[in-house]
DOKETI-995610 format. One record per atom (N, C-alpha, C, O): x, y, z; residue in three letters. Coordinates in pm, whole numbers, plus 32768, in hexadecimal, padded with zeros to 4 digits. Layout:
% residues N
XYZALA...
% end
This chain:
% residues 268
5395AAF3EE9DMET5412AB01EEE8MET5401AB68EF57MET53C7ABD3EF42MET5432AB47EFCDLYS5437ABA3F03ELYS54C8ABD2F050LYS5526AB89F031LYS54D9AC4BF083ILE555FAC7DF0A2ILE5565AC9CF138ILE550FACE3F16DILE55CBAC67F17ALEU55E4AC85F206LEU565EACE0F211LEU56CDACB9F1EDLEU5647AD57F242PHE56B3ADB6F261PHE56CDADADF2F6PHE5675ADC9F347PHE5745AD86F31CTHR5762AD79F3AATHR57E0ADC2F3D3THR5849ADB5F394THR57D4AE0EF43CASP5848AE49F47FASP589FADD8F4B5ASP5871AD66F4C2ASP591CADF7F4D5LEU5977AD92F50ELEU597BAD9CF5A6LEU593BAD4BF5EALEU59C4ADFDF5DBASP59D8AE07F66CASP5953AE1FF6B3ASP590AAE7DF693ASP5935ADC9F713GLY58BAADD6F760GLY5840AD9CF71CGLY57D1ADA4F751GLY5853AD61F6A5THR57E1AD2BF65ATHR5800AC9EF628THR57D7AC3CF665THR5847AC94F5BALEU586CAC0FF585LEU58D9ABCFF5DALEU58D9AB56F5EDLEU5936AC22F60CLEU59A4ABEEF65DLEU597CABE8F6F0LEU5934AC3FF721LEU59AAAB7FF735ASN5994AB79F7C5ASN59FBABD0F80CASN5A48AC17F7CBASN59FDABCBF88FASN5A55AC24F8DBASN5AE8ABFCF8D2ASN5B3FAC43F904ASN5B04AB8AF893GLU5B8EAB62F877GLU5BB4AB82F7E8GLU5C1AAB53F7B5GLU5B60ABD3F7A6SER5B77ABFBF719SER5B78AB83F6BBSER5BC4AB7FF65ASER5B23AB22F6D9GLN5B19AAA9F687GLN5A89AA94F65AGLN5A2BAAC8F697GLN5A78AA48F5EFVAL59F4AA1BF5C3VAL59E1A98FF5FAVAL5A2CA934F5D8VAL597DA97DF64DSER5968A8FBF68FSER5943A890F628SER591BA8AEF5B8SER5951A813F651ALA5931A7A2F5F9ALA589EA7A6F5CEALA587FA78BF55AALA5845A7C7F62BLYS57B7A7CBF60ALYS579AA837F5A2LYS574EA820F544LYS57D7A8ADF5B3THR57C1A918F553THR5800A8F6F4CDTHR57C8A917F465THR5873A8B4F4CDGLN58B1A888F450GLN5855A828F405GLN5846A833F38BGLN5818A7CBF44DASN57BDA76BF40DASN5742A7B1F3D3ASN5713A78DF367ASN5710A816F41BPHE569EA862F3E6PHE56C5A8A7F364PHE567AA8A2F302PHE573AA8E8F362ILE5767A930F2EBILE5776A8D0F275ILE574DA8EFF206ILE57B0A85BF28FLYS57C1A7F6F226LYS573BA7D2F1E8LYS572EA7CEF16DLYS56D7A7B8F23BASP5653A792F209ASP560DA806F1C5ASP55C8A7F3F161ASP561FA87FF1F9PHE55E1A8F7F1C1PHE5613A90FF133PHE55C4A92CF0DAPHE5695A902F11FILE56CFA917F09AILE56ACA8A4F03CILE5692A8BAEFC6ILE56ABA82AF071ALA5688A7B6F01FALA55FAA7BEEFEAALA55DAA785EF81ALA55A4A805F032ALA5519A816F008ALA550AA881EF9CALA549AA89FEF73ALA557AA8BAEF6DGLY5575A91DEF02GLY5572A9ACEF30GLY5555AA07EEE1GLY558FA9C1EFAFASN558EAA49EFE6ASN561AAA85EFE7ASN567CAA41EFC6ASN5624AB02F00BLYS56A5AB47F005LYS56C7AB85F08CLYS5671ABBCF0D0LYS5747AB79F0B1LEU577BABB2F12DLEU57D2AC2BF10CLEU5829AC25F0B5LEU57BAAC99F154VAL580CAD11F146VAL5841AD36F1D1VAL57F4AD56F22BVAL58C4AD31F1E2LEU5903AD57F25FLEU5913ADEEF260LEU5956AE26F209LEU58D6AE30F2C1SER58CEAEC2F2C0SER590CAEFAF33FSER58DBAEE0F3ADSER5978AF47F330SER59C3AF72F3A6SER5A02AFFBF391SER5A14B029F320SER5A23B03BF3FFGLY5A75B0B2F3F9GLY5B08B091F3E2GLY5B56B0E9F3BFGLY5B2DB014F3F5ARG5BB9AFEBF3E4ARG5BE9B001F354ARG5B99B002F2F7ARG5C6DB013F342PRO5CA6B013F2BCPRO5C9AAF89F27BPRO5C86AF25F2C0PRO5CA6AF86F1F8LEU5C92AF0BF1ACLEU5CEDAE9AF1DALEU5CBCAE2BF1F2LEU5D70AEB3F1E8ASP5DCCAE47F20AASP5DAAAE07F290ASP5DBEAD8FF2A2ASP5D79AE56F2EDSER5D52AE1FF36ESER5CD7ADC5F361SER5CD0AD5CF3A2SER5C77ADEDF30EILE5C01AD99F2F8ILE5C28AD18F2B0ILE5BF4ACADF2D0ILE5C82AD22F250LEU5CB0ACAAF20BLEU5CF6AC4BF26BLEU5CEAABD1F25DLEU5D3FAC80F2CCGLU5D7EAC2DF332GLU5D15ABE3F383GLU5D22AB6BF39CGLU5CACAC2AF3AEVAL5C3FABEAF3F8VAL5BFDAB7EF3A3VAL5BE3AB10F3D2VAL5BE3AB9DF327LYS5BA4AB3FF2CALYS5BF6AABFF2BDLYS5BC0AA51F2BELYS5C7AAACFF2B1GLU5CD1AA5BF2A4GLU5CD6AA09F324GLU5CCCA98EF321GLU5CE5AA4CF396GLN5CECAA06F416GLN5C6BA9BCF435GLN5C6EA951F473GLN5BFAA9F4F40BALA5B78A9B5F424ALA5B56A94CF3BBALA5AEDA90CF3C3ALA5BAFA93BF359LYS5B9AA8DAF2EELYS5B19A8F6F2A1LYS5AD0A89AF27BLYS5AFFA975F28ALEU5A8BA99EF23BLEU5AB8A9A6F1A9LEU5ABDAA11F16DLEU5AD7A931F171ASP5B10A92BF0EBASP5AA7A903F083ASP5AC7A8C1F020ASP5A2BA92AF09ATYR59BFA909F040TYR59BCA969EFCATYR59E6A9DCEFD8TYR598BA93CEF57PRO5984A997EEE3PRO591BAA04EEF7PRO58B8A9F2EF3FPRO5933AA74EEB6GLY58CEAADCEEB0GLY58CCAB40EF22GLY5876AB97EF25GLY592AAB35EF80ILE5929AB92EFF1ILE595AAC1CEFC4ILE59BCAC28EF7AILE5914AC82EFF1PHE593FAD0CEFDBPHE5964AD49F062PHE593DAD18F0CCPHE59B1ADB6F05DILE59DAADFDF0D5ILE59B8AE91F0C7ILE59D5AED0F061ILE597CAEC7F12EILE596FAF58F13EILE59D6AF7FF1A8ILE59C8AF59F21DILE5A3AAFCBF182ALA5AA7AFF2F1DDALA5AA4B089F1F3ALA5A63B0D3F1AAALA5AECB0B3F25BASN5AFCB143F275ASN5A76B18BF27DASN5A65B1F9F247ASN5A15B14BF2C1ASN5991B189F2D2ASN594DB1ADF24EASN5910B217F242ASN5959B155F1EDGLY5912B16AF16FGLY595FB1B6F106GLY592CB1CBF098GLY59D8B1E1F124ALA5A27B22AF0C1ALA5A63B1CDF058ALA5A8EB1FBEFEEALA5A65B14BF073LEU5A98B0E7F016LEU5A3BB070F013LEU5A16B03AF07CLEU5A13B046EF9BVAL59CAAFC8EF87VAL5A23AF6EEF32VAL5A53AF97EEC8VAL5A3AAEF4EF61TYR5AA2AE9DEF28TYR5A6AAE14EF05TYR5A23ADD7EF55TYR5A89ADE6EE8DASP5A60AD63EE5BASP5AD0ACFFEE7AASP5B3BAD06EE3EASP5AB6ACA4EED7CYS5B20AC47EF02CYS5B45ABE2EE95CYS5BBAABBEEE89CYS5AE4ABB5EE47ASP5B03AB53EDDFASP5B62AB8BED78ASP5BC3AB49ED51ASP5B48AC05ED4BASN5B99AC42ECE3ASN5C0AAC99ED1AASN5C5AACD0ECCEASN5C0FACA4ED9FLYS5C79ACEFEDE3LYS5C88AD7DEDACLYS5CF5ADA9ED88LYS5C14ADC2EDA7LYS5C19AE4BED75LYS5BA8AE9DEDB2LYS5B3EAE68EDD5LYS5BBFAF1FEDBFPRO5B55AF77EDF1PRO5AEBAF8DED86PRO5B09AF90ED0FPRO5A6FAF9DEDB3VAL5A04AFC2ED57VAL59CFB04EED76VAL5980B086ED2BVAL59FCB086EDE6ARG59D9B10FEE09ARG5A43B147EE67ARG5A68B106EEC9ARG5A74B1BEEE4AGLU5AD6B202EE9EGLU5AADB293EEB1GLU5A8FB2DAEE51GLU5AACB2BFEF2FLEU5A8AB349EF51LEU5AF9B37DEFADLEU5AF8B362F026LEU5B56B3C7EF74ARG5BCEB3EEEFBEARG5BC5B47FEFEFARG5B78B4CFEFBBARG5C13B49DF055MET5C13B51FF097MET5C7EB579F05AMET5CF2B552F055MET5C59B5F2F02DPRO5CBDB64DEFF4PRO5D2EB66BF058PRO5D18B670F0D1PRO5DA5B67FF023LEU5E19B699F079LEU5E08B71AF0C9LEU5E3EB726F137LEU5DBFB77AF092SER5DA8B7F5F0DCSER5D58B7DAF15CSER5D6CB81EF1C1SER5CFEB778F158TYR5CB4B752F1D0TYR5D11B713F237TYR5D06B72DF2AETYR5D6DB6C0F205VAL5DCDB67EF25FVAL5E1FB6E7F2A9VAL5E30B6DFF322VAL5E51B748F260SER5EA3B7B1F29DSER5E55B7FFF306SER5E87B81AF372SER5DDBB823F2E5TYR5D88B86FF342TYR5D6DB81FF3C1TYR5D7EB853F430TYR5D44B7A2F3B2LEU5D21B751F427LEU5D9BB731F47CLEU5D92B72EF4F7LEU5E0DB71AF43CGLN5E88B703F489GLN5EABB77FF4DAGLN5ED1B774F54FGLN5EA0B7F3F49EALA5EC1B870F4E4ALA5E61B889F559ALA5E8CB8B3F5C5ALA5DE2B870F544GLN5D80B885F5AFGLN5D98B826F623GLN5D90B84EF697GLN5DB6B7A8F605ALA5DD2B747F66FALA5E51B76BF6BBALA5E56B760F735ALA5EB7B796F672LYS5F35B7BCF6B2LYS5F20B831F710LYS5F5BB836F77DLYS5ECDB890F6E8ALA5EB2B905F73CALA5E6DB8DFF7BEALA5E79B925F823ALA5E24B86FF7BBGLN5DDDB841F832GLN5E25B7CEF879GLN5DEFB78EF8D3GLN5EA2B7B4F84DASN5EF2B748F888ASN5EA6B6C4F887ASN5EA1B67CF8EAASN5E6AB6A7F813LEU5E17B630F802LEU5E55B5D6F798LEU5E7DB605F72ELEU5E5CB556F7B6HIS5E91B4F6F754HIS5E34B4ECF6DCHIS5DBBB4DEF6ECHIS5E6EB4F4F664ILE5E24B4D9F5EAILE5E80B490F58AILE5EF9B4A8F589ILE5E49B436F53BGLN5E9AB3E7F4DEGLN5E4FB3DBF45AGLN5DD6B3F0F452GLN5E9AB3B7F3F4THR5E5EB399F373THR5EA3B31DF33ATHR5EECB2D8F381THR5E8DB301F2BATYR5EB6B27FF285TYR5EE0B289F1F3TYR5E9DB2CCF1A4TYR5F4DB246F1CFASN5F60B217F148ASN5F0BB199F137ASN5ECDB16BF196ASN5F09B162F0BFASP5EB7B0EBF0ACASP5EE7B075F100ASP5E9AB019F11BASP5F67B077F12AASP5F9CB003F172ASP5FE7B029F1F1ASP6034AFD8F225ASP5FD4B0A3F225ALA601DB0CCF29DALA5FD3B13CF2E4ALA5F82B184F2A9ALA5FF1B148F366ILE5FBEB1B6F3B8ILE6025B227F3B6ILE609DB20EF3BCILE5FF5B2A3F3AFILE604DB317F3B3ILE6028B36BF42DILE5FB5B392F43EILE608BB386F480THR6075B3DDF4F4THR60F6B425F517THR615FB409F4DDTHR60EFB483F575ALA6162B4D8F590ALA61C7B497F5EDALA623FB4AEF5E0ALA6198B446F64BLYS61F3B407F6AALYS61B7B386F6DELYS613EB372F6D6LYS620BB331F713GLU61DDB2B0F747GLU61B0B2C4F7D9GLU61F9B2A4F836GLU6139B2F6F7E8ASP6105B318F86DASP60AEB2A8F8A5ASP60A0B23EF869ASP6073B2C1F919GLU601FB25DF95CGLU5FA6B237F907GLU5F7CB1C3F906GLU5F6FB298F8C0GLU5EF9B27EF86EGLU5F16B21FF7FBGLU5EC9B1C3F7E1GLU5F85B235F7B6ILE5FA3B1DDF745ILE5FC9B152F775ILE5FADB0EFF732ILE6008B149F7E8GLN6027B0C5F820GLN5FA8B078F841GLN5F9EB000F829GLN5F47B0BEF87ATYR5EC7B080F899TYR5E80B053F819TYR5E4DAFE4F811TYR5E7EB0AAF7B6TYR5E39B08EF738TYR5E74B014F6F3TYR5E2BAFC2F6BCTYR5EF7B007F6F5ARG5F38AF9BF6ABARG5F32AF14F6F2ARG5F66AEB1F6BFARG5EF5AF10F766ARG5EDEAE8DF7A4ARG5E80AE38F74FARG5E8AADBDF74EARG5E25AE7BF707ARG5DC7AE31F6B1ARG5DDDAE4DF61DARG5DC1ADF6F5CAARG5E0DAEC2F5FBILE5E21AEE6F570ILE5EB6AED6F552ILE5F06AF2CF576ILE5ED8AE6AF511HIS5F65AE43F503HIS5F9FAE76F47FHIS5FC8AE28F429HIS5FA1AEFAF471LEU5FD9AF36F3F9LEU6061AF76F418LEU6079AF9EF48ALEU60B8AF80F3B4PRO6136AFC8F3C7PRO611DB059F3ECPRO60B2B091F3D1PRO6182B096F42BLEU6176B11FF45CLEU61DBB179F417LEU6251B157F40FLEU61ACB1EBF3E4LEU6203B252F3ADLEU61F6B2CFF403LEU6187B2F8F425LEU6267B30BF426LEU6266B386F476LEU6287B3FCF41CLEU62E5B3F8F3CDLEU6236B466F429ALA624BB4DCF3D6ALA6215B556F41EALA61A7B553F457ALA6261B5C2F41DASP6230B63FF458ASP61BEB67AF405ASP615EB6B0F43BASP61CBB670F382ASP6164B69EF325ASP612FB624F2DBASP6177B5EAF28AASP60B4B5FEF2F7TYR607EB581F2C0TYR607AB581F228TYR6088B518F1EATYR6067B5F6F1EBTHR605CB5F9F15ATHR60DEB5D1F116THR60DDB5A6F0A2THR614FB5DEF15BTHR61CFB5B6F11ETHR61DFB51EF11ETHR622DB4E9F0CFTHR6197B4D8F175ALA61A2B446F17DALA6136B3FEF12DALA6141B387F112ALA60D0B447F107LEU6062B40AF0BDLEU6088B3F5F02BLEU60BFB44EEFEALEU606AB37EEFF9THR6081B360EF6CTHR6004B37AEF18THR600BB389EE9FTHR5F91B37EEF5CLYS5F11B39FEF1DLYS5EBFB3EDEF84LYS5EE2B3F2EFFALYS5E55B42AEF56GLU5DF6B463EFB5GLU5DC0B3F1F00CGLU5DA3B386EFD8GLU5DB3B405F08EPRO5D88B398F0E7PRO5CF1B388F0E8PRO5CA6B3E0F0BDPRO5CC6B315F11APHE5C37B2FCF128PHE5BFCB33EF1A4PHE5B87B364F1A6PHE5C4FB34BF20CLYS5C18B382F289LYS5C89B3B3F2E3LYS5CFFB39DF2C8LYS5C61B3F5F350MET5CB9B413F3BFMET5C76B3DFF43DMET5BFEB3C4F43FMET5CC3B3D2F4A7LEU5C8FB39DF525LEU5CCEB3EAF598LEU5D48B3ECF5A7LEU5C7AB429F5E9ALA5CA7B46AF664ALA5C8DB40CF6D8ALA5C26B3C9F6DDALA5CECB406F736ILE5CE2B3A8F7A6ILE5CFFB3F0F829ILE5D5DB43DF834ILE5CAAB3D4F88CHIS5CCBB3F7F916HIS5CA1B381F96CHIS5C2EB354F965HIS5CFBB34EF9BCLEU5CE4B2D0FA02LEU5C93B2DEFA82LEU5C5CB27BFAB2LEU5C8BB355FAB9THR5C4CB362FB3ETHR5BDDB3CAFB47THR5B91B3C8FBA7THR5BD2B424FAE5ASP5B75B493FAF6ASP5B2FB4B1FA71ASP5B65B4F9FA1DASP5AB9B479FA60LYS5A6DB48EF9E3LYS5A4DB521F9CDLYS5A40B54DF95BLYS5A41B56FFA38SER5A1FB5FBFA2ASER5A8AB648F9DBSER5A6CB6ADF99CSER5B06B617F9DEARG5B70B656F98FARG5B52B644F8F9ARG5B6BB69EF8A9ARG5B1DB5D1F8D5LEU5AF8B5B8F84BLEU5A7CB607F824LEU5A72B63AF7B5LEU5A1EB610F880THR59A6B660F867THR59C9B6F3F853THR5991B736F7FCTHR5A26B725F8A3ALA5A53B7B0F894ALA5A96B7C5F80CALA5A86B82EF7CEALA5AE0B762F7DFPHE5B1EB76AF75APHE5AB2B773F6EEPHE5ABEB7C2F690PHE5A48B722F6FDCYS59D7B72AF69FCYS599EB7B8F69BCYS5985B7EFF630CYS598BB7F1F711ASP5953B878F718ASP59ADB8DEF6D3ASP597DB93BF692ASP5A2FB8CBF6E1SER5A8DB92DF6ABSER5A94B92BF612SER5AB9B98FF5D5SER5A70B8BAF5D4ILE5A77B8B0F541ILE59EDB8B2F500ILE59E3B8A7F486ILE5983B8C1F54FALA58FBB8AFF51CALA58DBB90AF4A6ALA58A6B8DBF441ALA58FAB98BF4B0ASP58D9B9E6F443ASP5926B9C4F3C5ASP58EDB9C1F358ASP59A6B9A9F3D3TRP59F8B983F35FTRP59C7B901F320TRP59C4B8F6F2A5TRP59A1B8A0F372ALA5980B819F344ALA58F8B80EF302ALA58DDB7ABF2BEALA58A2B86FF315GLU5815B861F2F2GLU57FDB82BF265GLU57AAB7D2F253GLU5844B85DF203ASP582FB830F179ASP58A3B7DDF144ASP58B1B7C8F0CCASP58F8B7ADF1A1LYS5971B767F176LYS597BB6D7F1ABLYS598EB67AF15DLYS596FB6C6F22DILE5987B643F267ILE591BB61DF2CBILE58D0B671F2FDILE5915B59AF2E8GLN58C9B565F358GLN592CB543F3C8GLN599EB51CF3ACGLN5902B551F443TYR5951B520F4B3TYR58F3B4D5F510TYR5886B505F531TYR591FB45FF539ILE58C4B406F581ILE5916B3A5F5D6ILE5986B382F5B0ILE58E0B37CF646PHE5928B322F6A0PHE5914B28FF678PHE58A5B264F65APHE5983B245F677SER5979B1B3F666SER5982B16CF6ECSER595DB0F7F6F8SER59B1B1B3F751ASN59A7B188F7DDASN59C6B203F832ASN59D7B271F7FDASN59CDB1F2F8B4GLU59DFB265F90CGLU5A67B2A8F8FEGLU5A79B319F92AGLU5AC6B264F8C1LYS5B4FB297F8B5LYS5B71B2C9F829LYS5BD1B314F819LYS5B25B2A0F7C4TYR5B49B2B8F739TYR5AE3B312F6F4TYR5A6BB2F6F6F3TYR5B15B37FF6B9LEU5AC3B3D9F66ALEU5AEEB3CDF5D7LEU5B5FB3F0F5B4LEU5A94B39CF584GLU5AB1B384F4F7GLU5A8EB400F4A5GLU5A28B440F4BEGLU5AE2B422F444LEU5ACBB496F3EELEU5ADEB46CF35CLEU5B44B433F338LEU5A7AB489F30APHE5A7DB45EF27EPHE5A21B4BAF22EPHE59D4B506F268PHE5A29B4B5F1A9VAL59DFB513F157VAL5949B4FCF161VAL591BB48FF182VAL58FEB565F145LYS586CB565F154LYS5829B4F3F108LYS57C9B4B8F138LYS585CB4D5F091GLU581AB473F03BGLU582EB3E4F06AGLU57EAB389F039GLU5889B3CEF0C7ALA58A4B347F0F9ALA583EB325F167ALA57CDB354F163ALA5866B2D3F1C7GLY5809B2A4F22DGLY57D4B21BF20AGLY57C1B1FAF195GLY57BCB1CBF26FLYS578FB142F258LYS5705B13CF215LYS56EAB0E4F1C3LYS56ADB19BF238GLY5628B19BF1FCGLY562CB1B1F166GLY55E8B16AF11CGLY567BB211F13AASN5689B229F0AAASN56C9B1B2F065ASN56A8B194EFF2ASN5723B16DF0A9ALA5761B0F6F070ALA56FBB085F062ALA56FFB03BF000ALA56A2B076F0C3VAL5637B011F0B9VAL55E4B02BF03CVAL55C8AFCFEFF0VAL55BCB0A9F027ARG556BB0C9EFB2ARG55B8B0AFEF30ARG557FB07FEECEARG563AB0D0EF31PHE568CB0B8EEBBPHE5693B023EE9BPHE567FAFFBEE28PHE56B0AFD0EEFFVAL56C0AF40EEE8VAL563CAEFFEEBAVAL563CAEADEE5FVAL55CFAF24EEF9CYS554EAEEDEECFCYS5530AF12EE3DCYS5501AEBFEDF0CYS554CAF8EEE18ASP5538AFB9ED8EASP5598AF70ED30ASP5573AF4BECC0ASP5613AF5BED5DTYR5679AF16ED0DTYR564BAE8AECE7TYR5662AE5DEC76TYR560AAE45ED44PHE55DCADBCED2APHE5549ADB6ECFEPHE5514AD49ECE5PHE5508AE28ECF6GLY547CAE28ECCFGLY5422ADE6ED36GLY53BCADAAED13GLY5447ADF2EDB6VAL53FAADB7EE23VAL53AEAE26EE6AVAL53EAAE8BEE91VAL532BAE16EE7CPRO52DFAE7EEEC3PRO5312AE8FEF53PRO533CAE2EEF92PRO530EAF08EF84LEU5335AF1FF00FLEU52E1AECBF06FLEU530FAEA8F0DBLEU5267AEACF048SER520FAE5AF09CSER5246ADCEF0B1SER521BAD88F10ESER52A3ADA2F05DASP52DFAD1DF06AASP536AAD24F0ACASP53BBACC9F09CASP5382AD8FF0F4SER5404AD9DF137SER53F3ADA2F1CESER538FADD4F202SER5458AD6EF213PHE5463AD75F2A4PHE54E4ADC0F2C4PHE5547ADB4F27CPHE54E2AE0DF32FALA555CAE51F35CALA5562AE4CF3F3ALA5502AE6EF437ALA55D3AE20F427ALA55E3AE0CF4B8ALA565BAE59F4ECALA56C3AE5EF4ABALA564AAE95F563GLY56B8AEDEF5A0GLY569EAEFEF631GLY5638AED8F66BGLY56FFAF46F66CASP56F7AF62F6FCASP571DAFF1F721ASP5707B01BF792ASP5757B03DF6C2ALA578EB0C0F6E5ALA5755B12DF68AALA5710B111F628ALA5774B1AAF6AEGLN573AB21DF667GLN5756B219F5D2GLN56FFB23EF583GLN57CCB1EDF5A9ASN57EAB1ECF51AASN579EB180F4CEASN57A8B179F453ASN5752B12CF515ASP56FEB0C8F4D4ASP566FB0F9F4BDASP5624B0B9F474ASP564AB168F4F8ILE55BEB194F4F3ILE5590B1ADF465ILE5520B187F441ILE55E2B1ECF413SER55B4B20DF38BSER5596B18FF33BSER5537B18EF2EDSER55E4B124F34CMET55C7B0AAF300MET5550B05FF33CMET5504B020F2F2MET553FB066F3BFILE54CAB028F3FFILE544BB06BF3CEILE53E5B029F3B9ILE5450B0EEF3BDGLU53DBB138F38CGLU53C5B123F2F6GLU5353B128F2C8GLU5430B10BF2AAALA5423B0FCF21AALA53EEB073F1F1ALA53A5B067F18FALA5411B00CF23BALA53EEAF83F216ALA535AAF66F22CALA5315AFADF276ALA532AAEFEF1EAGLY52A0AED5F1FCGLY5283AEAAF289GLY5216AEC3F2BDGLY52E3AE68F2C8CYS52D7AE40F355CYS5355AE6AF39ECYS53C1AE34F385CYS5349AECBF3F8GLY53BAAEFAF447GLY53BFAEB3F4CCGLY535EAEB0F516GLY5434AE78F4E9ILE5444AE24F55FILE54A8AE63F5BEILE551BAE7DF599ILE547EAE7CF638ALA54D8AEAAF6A2ALA54FCAE33F6F9ALA54A5ADE4F71EALA557AAE27F71AMET55A5ADBDF774MET5576ADDCF803MET5560AE4FF827MET5567AD73F852ALA5540AD86F8DEALA55A4ADDEF928ALA5581AE22F989ALA5621ADDDF8FAASN568BAE2EF937ASN5699AEB7F8F6ASN56F8AF00F915ASN563EAEDDF89DALA5646AF5DF857ALA5628AFD1F8B5ALA55EFAFC0F920ALA5651B048F889THR5633B0C1F8D4THR559DB0DFF8CBTHR555BB0B0F86FTHR5568B12CF92APRO54D9B14DF926PRO54AEB190F8A5PRO5441B173F874PRO5500B1E8F86CGLU54D8B22CF7F1GLU54D2B1CCF77BGLU5481B1E0F720GLU5526B166F77AVAL5520B101F711VAL54A1B0AEF71FVAL545DB092F6BCVAL5481B087F798LYS5407B03AF7AFLYS538BB089F786LYS532CB051F750LYS538CB10AF79FLYS531BB15FF77ALYS530AB165F6E3LYS5299B16FF6B2LYS5378B160F699ALA5372B16AF607ALA534BB0E8F5C3ALA531FB0E8F550ALA5359B078F60AALA5348AFF5F5CDALA52B7AFC8F5C7ALA5262AFF8F612ALA529CAF6AF56CASP5219AF29F566ASP520DAEBDF5CFASP51A1AEA7F607ASP527CAE79F5EAVAL527DAE0BF64BVAL52FDAE10F69EVAL5361AE4AF674VAL52F9ADD3F712ILE536EADC7F76AILE5382AD33F787ILE5323ACEDF7ABILE53FDAD03F779THR5416AC76F794THR5405AC59F829THR541BACB0F87CTHR53DFABE0F849GLN53CFABB9F8D5GLN5455AB9FF917GLN5464ABB0F990GLN54B8AB75F8C6LYS553DAB56F8FCLYS55A3ABB9F8C4LYS558DABF5F85BLYS5613ABC8F90BASP5678AC28F8DFASP56DBABE8F880ASP56CEAB73F85BASP5740AC37F858ASN57A2AC07F7F6ASN57F9AB97F82CASN5835AB4DF7DDASN5800AB88F8AEASP5852AB1DF8E9ASP5806AA9AF8F5ASP583DAA35F921ASP5787AA9DF8CEASN5733AA25F8D8ASN56E3AA0EF858ASN566EA9E6F85DASN5723AA29F7E6ASP56E8AA0DF763ASP5664AA55F74CASP560AAA1EF70DASP5659AAD0F780GLY55DAAB17F777GLY55A8AB2BF6E9GLY5531AB1BF6CFGLY5600AB4EF68CLEU55D6AB67F603LEU55A7AAE6F5C0LEU553DAAE2F583LEU55F8AA7CF5CCALA55D2A9FCF58FALA5551A9C6F5CCALA54FCA993F584ALA5543A9D2F64FGLU54CAA9A1F693GLU544EA9E8F65BGLU53E9A9A8F640GLU5456AA6AF64BPHE53E2AAB5F619PHE53C1AA8DF589PHE534CAA73F56APHE5426AA88F532LEU540AAA6AF4A6LEU53DAA9DAF494LEU5386A9C0F43ELEU540CA97FF4E3LEU53DBA8F6F4DFLEU5349A8EDF50ALEU52FDA89AF4D7LEU5323A942F568SER5299A940F59ASER5235A969F52ESER51C0A945F537SER5263A9B3F4C8LEU5208A9DCF45DLEU51DBA967F409LEU5173A96DF3C7LEU5229A8FBF40BASN5208A885F3BBASN51B2A821F407ASN5187A7BCF3D0ASN5199A83EF488ASN514EA7E1F4DBASN50BAA80AF4E5ASN506CA7C7F527ASN
% end
């Protein structure tokens, strides 16, 4: 059995946030051959499930890595098999630091986004992530459980997010990871999470050697899983640092079935 770990945005999904017919056919054949598909994203679980449903990826055995590896979810049994949540004290600290820098930051219940106000950043974010919105001055009062992650957003100036990283670096060293999923989004989650650690967990869960795994992505938060897998795949549209970390680079981008084209070529 082979396991394919694939990012969604910029990798499995085209620029219309869809899975093309050709890629759908590849996935169908890949799973029919006894292999396993793991959808791996920074997105919350409900958003990934929405993508899965819209793409008609209703095959048995699919697993999901959500929230940058903080959650591993078994779709058949509709239950988590691994959860790594962020302590509420971390939430309070990060919210306060972001507020001091006038920077948008949000967190999540299992089925909703929590933020302080309905600003330009949350409106932009919800164009693709169709979750309900809860407004709260103190995020810990709206949380029903410890969250899987937080997300800082700046739509026009990545340096504002980089400065935020610098401001929390000493505090974060033994507590959290912070990493970009694109130029606008800074993901924050506990140290033990991350897509790479999730790849190792899933392979161990199924007793599959890492050498029999593939991992594909395009952004900084994909690097750890690309490095962990037996074959790390960078999309043609990936950032330079992702391409440097990968074993191979697809010839075509995510809008032209780059991932499916590459994996099909392995059988030729």
